[in-house]
C-alpha positions as CSV (number, residue, x, y, z in Angstrom):
1,M,-7.4,-20.8,20.9
2,K,-4.3,-18.7,21.5
3,T,-2.4,-20.0,24.4
4,S,1.0,-18.4,23.8
5,G,2.7,-15.6,22.0
6,P,3.0,-11.9,22.8
7,L,0.3,-10.2,24.8
8,T,-0.7,-7.2,22.7
9,L,-1.3,-3.9,24.3
10,A,-5.0,-4.1,23.5
11,F,-5.1,-7.2,25.7
12,A,-2.7,-5.7,28.2
13,L,-4.9,-2.7,28.6
14,S,-7.6,-5.0,30.0
15,F,-9.6,-5.3,26.8
16,A,-10.2,-1.6,26.7
17,A,-10.5,-1.0,23.0
18,A,-13.4,1.3,22.2
19,I,-16.7,-0.6,21.7
20,P,-20.1,0.8,20.8
21,V,-22.1,1.1,24.0
22,M,-25.3,-0.3,22.4
23,G,-23.6,-3.0,20.3
24,A,-22.6,-2.6,16.7
25,D,-23.8,-4.6,13.7
26,K,-22.1,-8.0,13.3
27,P,-18.6,-7.3,12.0
28,K,-17.8,-8.2,8.5
29,P,-14.3,-9.3,7.4
30,A,-12.3,-6.5,5.9
31,A,-11.6,-7.0,2.2
32,A,-7.9,-6.8,1.5
33,A,-6.9,-4.9,-1.6
34,P,-5.1,-7.0,-4.3
35,A,-1.4,-7.1,-3.8
36,A,0.4,-4.6,-5.9
37,P,3.8,-5.6,-7.3
38,S,6.4,-4.3,-4.9
39,K,9.8,-5.3,-3.6
40,A,9.6,-6.5,0.0
41,A,11.9,-4.7,2.3
42,A,14.4,-7.0,4.1
43,I,13.2,-7.6,7.7
44,P,16.1,-8.0,10.2
45,D,16.0,-10.5,13.0
46,P,15.5,-9.5,15.8
47,V,13.0,-6.9,14.9
48,A,13.6,-5.0,18.1
49,V,15.6,-5.2,21.4
50,V,13.8,-3.9,24.5
51,E,15.9,-3.5,27.6
52,G,18.1,-6.3,26.5
53,H,15.2,-8.6,25.4
54,E,15.1,-9.6,21.8
55,I,11.8,-9.6,19.9
56,K,12.2,-12.2,17.1
57,K,10.7,-11.8,13.6
58,A,9.0,-15.2,14.1
59,E,7.1,-13.7,17.1
60,L,6.0,-10.7,15.1
61,D,4.9,-12.9,12.2
62,S,2.9,-15.1,14.6
63,V,1.0,-12.1,15.9
64,L,0.4,-10.8,12.4
65,E,-1.0,-14.2,11.3
66,N,-3.3,-14.3,14.3
67,V,-4.6,-10.7,13.6
68,L,-5.2,-11.5,9.9
69,K,-6.9,-14.8,10.7
70,A,-9.3,-13.0,13.1
71,Q,-10.2,-10.6,10.3
72,G,-10.7,-13.4,7.8
73,I,-7.8,-12.2,5.6
74,P,-5.3,-14.6,4.1
75,A,-1.7,-13.5,4.9
76,S,-0.9,-13.8,1.1
77,Q,-3.4,-11.0,0.3
78,L,-1.7,-8.3,2.5
79,P,0.3,-6.0,0.2
80,E,3.9,-5.7,1.1
81,D,3.8,-1.9,1.7
82,Q,0.8,-2.4,4.0
83,R,2.5,-5.4,5.7
84,L,5.4,-3.1,6.9
85,Q,2.9,-0.6,8.3
86,V,1.1,-3.3,10.2
87,Y,4.4,-4.7,11.4
88,H,5.2,-1.3,13.0
89,M,1.8,-1.1,14.7
90,L,2.0,-4.6,16.1
91,L,5.6,-4.2,17.2
92,D,4.7,-1.0,19.0
93,D,2.2,-3.1,21.0
94,M,4.8,-5.9,21.6
95,I,7.3,-3.4,22.9
96,A,4.8,-1.9,25.3
97,E,3.9,-5.4,26.5
98,R,7.6,-6.2,27.1
99,L,8.1,-3.0,29.1
100,I,5.1,-3.9,31.3
101,A,6.3,-7.5,31.6
102,N,9.7,-6.3,32.8
103,R,8.1,-4.3,35.5
104,A,5.6,-6.9,36.6
105,V,8.0,-9.7,37.4
106,T,8.1,-8.9,41.1
107,E,4.3,-9.2,41.4
108,K,3.2,-12.1,43.5
109,V,1.0,-14.7,41.9
110,S,0.2,-18.0,43.8
111,D,0.2,-21.4,42.2
112,E,-3.4,-21.7,43.3
113,E,-4.3,-18.7,41.2
114,V,-2.6,-20.1,38.1
115,T,-4.2,-23.5,38.6
116,A,-7.6,-21.8,38.9
117,Q,-7.1,-20.0,35.5
118,Y,-5.9,-23.2,33.9
119,D,-8.9,-25.1,35.2
120,K,-11.2,-22.5,33.5
121,L,-9.3,-23.0,30.3
122,K,-9.7,-26.8,30.7
123,A,-13.5,-26.4,31.3
124,K,-13.9,-24.6,27.9
125,F,-12.6,-27.7,26.2
126,G,-14.7,-30.1,28.2
127,S,-11.9,-32.3,29.4
128,E,-8.2,-32.3,30.2
129,E,-7.6,-34.9,27.5
130,E,-9.1,-32.6,24.9
131,L,-7.1,-29.6,26.1
132,K,-3.9,-31.6,26.0
133,S,-4.8,-32.8,22.5
134,Q,-5.3,-29.2,21.3
135,L,-2.1,-28.0,23.0
136,E,-0.1,-30.8,21.3
137,K,-1.5,-29.7,17.9
138,A,-0.4,-26.1,18.6
139,G,3.1,-27.2,19.8
140,E,2.4,-26.1,23.4
141,T,2.7,-27.8,26.8
142,E,0.9,-27.4,30.0
143,T,4.0,-25.9,31.6
144,K,4.3,-23.2,28.9
145,V,0.6,-22.4,29.2
146,K,0.8,-22.1,33.0
147,T,3.9,-19.9,32.6
148,G,1.9,-17.6,30.3
149,I,-1.0,-17.5,32.7
150,R,1.3,-16.5,35.5
151,E,2.9,-13.7,33.4
152,R,-0.5,-12.4,32.4
153,L,-1.7,-12.3,36.0
154,Q,1.5,-10.5,37.0
155,Q,1.0,-7.9,34.3
156,Q,-2.6,-7.4,35.2
157,R,-1.7,-6.9,38.9
158,W,1.0,-4.4,38.0
159,M,-1.4,-2.4,35.7
160,D,-4.1,-2.5,38.3
161,A,-1.7,-0.9,40.8
162,Q,-0.7,1.8,38.4
163,V,-4.2,3.0,37.7
164,K,-5.6,2.5,41.1
165,G,-7.9,5.5,41.9
166,K,-7.3,7.0,38.4
167,A,-10.1,5.3,36.5
168,D,-13.1,6.0,38.7
169,V,-16.2,7.2,36.9
170,T,-19.2,9.0,38.5
171,D,-22.9,9.1,37.7
172,A,-22.3,12.6,36.4
173,D,-19.7,11.3,33.9
174,A,-22.2,8.8,32.6
175,E,-25.0,11.4,32.3
176,D,-22.7,13.8,30.5
177,F,-21.6,11.1,28.0
178,Y,-25.2,10.1,27.4
179,K,-26.3,13.7,26.7
180,K,-23.4,14.4,24.3
181,N,-23.7,11.2,22.3
182,P,-27.4,10.6,21.6
183,D,-26.8,8.6,18.4
184,K,-24.9,5.9,20.4
185,F,-28.1,5.1,22.3
186,K,-30.4,4.7,19.3
187,S,-31.5,1.1,18.8
188,P,-32.7,0.5,15.2
189,E,-35.7,-1.5,14.1
190,Q,-35.0,-5.3,14.4
191,V,-36.8,-8.4,13.3
192,R,-36.4,-12.0,14.6
193,A,-36.9,-14.6,12.0
194,S,-36.4,-18.2,11.2
195,H,-35.6,-19.5,7.7
196,I,-35.3,-22.7,5.7
197,L,-32.7,-22.5,3.0
198,I,-32.7,-24.4,-0.3
199,A,-29.2,-23.6,-1.6
200,V,-28.7,-22.7,-5.3
201,P,-25.1,-22.6,-6.7
202,Q,-24.1,-19.3,-8.2
203,D,-23.6,-20.8,-11.6
204,A,-26.7,-22.9,-11.6
205,K,-28.5,-23.3,-14.9
206,P,-32.1,-22.0,-15.3
207,E,-33.6,-25.5,-15.1
208,V,-31.8,-26.2,-11.8
209,V,-32.9,-22.8,-10.4
210,A,-36.5,-23.7,-11.4
211,E,-36.2,-27.1,-9.7
212,K,-34.9,-25.6,-6.5
213,Q,-37.6,-22.9,-6.5
214,K,-40.3,-25.7,-6.9
215,A,-38.8,-27.6,-4.0
216,A,-38.7,-24.4,-1.8
217,Q,-42.4,-23.7,-2.7
218,A,-43.4,-27.2,-1.7
219,I,-41.8,-26.6,1.8
220,A,-43.5,-23.2,2.1
221,D,-46.8,-24.9,1.3
222,R,-46.3,-27.5,4.0
223,V,-45.5,-24.9,6.6
224,K,-48.6,-22.8,5.7
225,K,-50.7,-25.9,6.0
226,G,-49.6,-26.3,9.6
227,E,-46.4,-28.4,9.8
228,A,-43.9,-27.2,12.4
229,F,-41.4,-24.8,10.9
230,G,-38.6,-25.7,13.2
231,K,-39.0,-29.4,12.5
232,L,-38.9,-28.9,8.7
233,A,-35.9,-26.6,9.1
234,K,-34.0,-29.3,10.9
235,E,-34.9,-31.9,8.3
236,L,-34.7,-29.9,5.1
237,S,-32.8,-26.7,5.4
238,E,-29.4,-26.5,3.8
239,D,-28.2,-23.9,6.2
240,P,-25.6,-25.9,8.3
241,S,-26.7,-24.2,11.5
242,A,-30.3,-25.3,11.2
243,K,-29.6,-28.6,12.9
244,Q,-28.8,-26.8,16.0
245,N,-31.1,-23.7,15.9
246,S,-34.1,-25.0,13.9
247,G,-33.6,-22.2,11.5
248,D,-33.8,-19.4,14.1
249,L,-31.6,-16.4,13.2
250,D,-32.3,-14.4,16.4
251,F,-32.9,-10.6,16.1
252,F,-31.1,-8.7,13.3
253,T,-31.1,-5.2,11.7
254,K,-31.7,-4.6,8.0
255,E,-28.0,-4.1,7.4
256,Q,-27.1,-7.5,8.9
257,M,-28.7,-9.6,6.1
258,V,-28.4,-9.6,2.4
259,P,-30.8,-7.1,0.9
260,E,-33.3,-9.5,-0.6
261,F,-33.7,-11.3,2.7
262,S,-34.0,-8.1,4.7
263,T,-36.5,-6.5,2.3
264,A,-38.8,-9.5,2.7
265,A,-38.4,-10.0,6.4
266,F,-38.9,-6.4,7.4
267,G,-42.0,-6.2,5.2
268,M,-43.7,-9.1,7.0
269,K,-45.9,-9.2,10.1
270,K,-45.1,-11.3,13.2
271,G,-46.2,-14.9,12.5
272,E,-46.3,-14.5,8.7
273,I,-44.6,-17.0,6.4
274,S,-43.1,-16.1,3.1
275,D,-43.1,-17.7,-0.3
276,P,-39.6,-18.6,-1.5
277,V,-37.3,-15.5,-1.5
278,R,-34.3,-15.6,-3.8
279,S,-30.9,-14.4,-2.6
280,S,-27.3,-15.1,-3.5
281,F,-27.5,-18.1,-1.2
282,G,-30.5,-19.7,-2.8
283,F,-34.2,-19.7,-1.9
284,H,-35.4,-18.9,1.7
285,I,-38.7,-19.6,3.3
286,I,-38.9,-17.0,6.0
287,K,-41.0,-16.9,9.2
288,V,-41.0,-13.7,11.2
289,T,-41.3,-14.6,14.9
290,D,-40.9,-11.2,16.6
291,R,-40.2,-7.6,16.0
292,K,-38.6,-4.7,17.9
293,E,-39.4,-1.1,16.9
294,A,-36.6,1.5,16.8
295,E,-36.1,3.2,20.1
296,T,-33.7,5.4,22.1
297,V,-32.5,3.4,25.1
298,T,-32.9,5.2,28.4
299,L,-29.9,6.2,30.6
300,E,-31.3,4.1,33.4
301,K,-31.3,1.0,31.2
302,V,-27.9,1.5,29.8
303,K,-26.1,3.0,32.8
304,P,-24.3,-0.1,34.1
305,E,-22.9,-0.9,30.7
306,L,-22.0,2.7,30.1
307,M,-20.2,3.1,33.4
308,D,-18.2,0.0,32.6
309,Y,-17.3,1.3,29.1
310,L,-16.2,4.7,30.5
311,K,-14.0,3.0,33.2
312,K,-12.3,1.0,30.5
313,Q,-11.8,4.1,28.4
314,K,-10.3,6.0,31.3
315,R,-8.1,3.0,32.3
316,T,-6.8,2.8,28.8
317,A,-5.9,6.5,28.6
318,E,-4.1,6.3,32.0
319,L,-2.1,3.2,31.0
320,E,-1.2,4.7,27.6
321,K,0.3,7.7,29.4
322,I,2.3,5.5,31.8
323,V,3.6,3.3,29.0
324,L,4.6,6.4,26.9
325,A,6.5,7.8,29.9
326,I,8.4,4.5,30.3
327,K,9.2,4.3,26.6
328,E,10.8,7.7,26.6
329,K,13.4,6.6,29.2
330,A,13.7,2.9,28.2
331,D,16.6,1.3,26.2
332,I,14.7,0.4,23.0
333,K,16.2,-0.4,19.6
334,V,13.8,-0.9,16.7
335,N,15.4,-2.7,13.6
336,L,12.4,-2.6,11.3
337,P,12.8,-0.5,8.1
338,D,10.7,2.6,8.0
339,A,7.2,2.0,6.7
340,P,6.4,3.8,3.4
341,K,4.4,7.0,3.8
342,A,0.8,6.9,2.6
343,S,0.5,8.5,-0.8
344,A,-1.6,11.7,-1.1
345,Q,-5.0,11.2,-2.6
């Protein structure tokens, strides 16, 4: 949970980053390149001054850490030359946020609105005690969190006023986008399957592999003789999630699973149960529970989601123009060293 820290422009622009209309494959963490030896440029503090407000290096580092954590990348793996480039991108967002915040301070937000948002946050943690416990661990307080909520609501209200009437989308806009982007509305073949995993260490000796395969085959035989797949998954699967989902993996495309698993699952019929399938995780007993053939989603079906997507895109574009115009006239001093230019390939 992030309860404090700078509100990046991506958030400030009402979560309007481009997203695939029909949903993309599950994201995979980006692999960071090995850090090449380089001399880190000295980073001044503050890293910027925006209309008299200092942005501290610690704030920038905190945002960087959160971004990397969300991508599954340890901060130590980010090469220094790339770090400075990322610093500049994040700082640009932080400057935009500060400019918006400076102009939103006069927006009226009631205590009741703040409390309502805080109660929603509390509900996510199950109880006020649990929320307070998590806040303490993060070095936060209820007062600071509520202040942050008020500021976010003020900024949202200011931005709404700036784009009022400028982000409307018509049926014709949706139809035009649908016709010009047919690939975005193609839904690939999908399979729904459950599995029971018998894990095998990567460095397992042949005799251990043989033993694990024998254990997996014994489970497959029990399922084929009529024992409940979900019950055995809960009891025997070494996939940590099996206790909660009884081995169910929901629908997935071929690209979302390791090749050995996908090849087996997509080659099976609904209701079929496999013999043990070896992957880098170990041996899987797979049961295919449903299938969806590839299709092109109709405009009628996707229209509500498409209209929402186009509105967010239009809103983003309008706000970016507004922020750019403010930046051109604002008193902004950036103290970061210039980022190194990308080398020609």
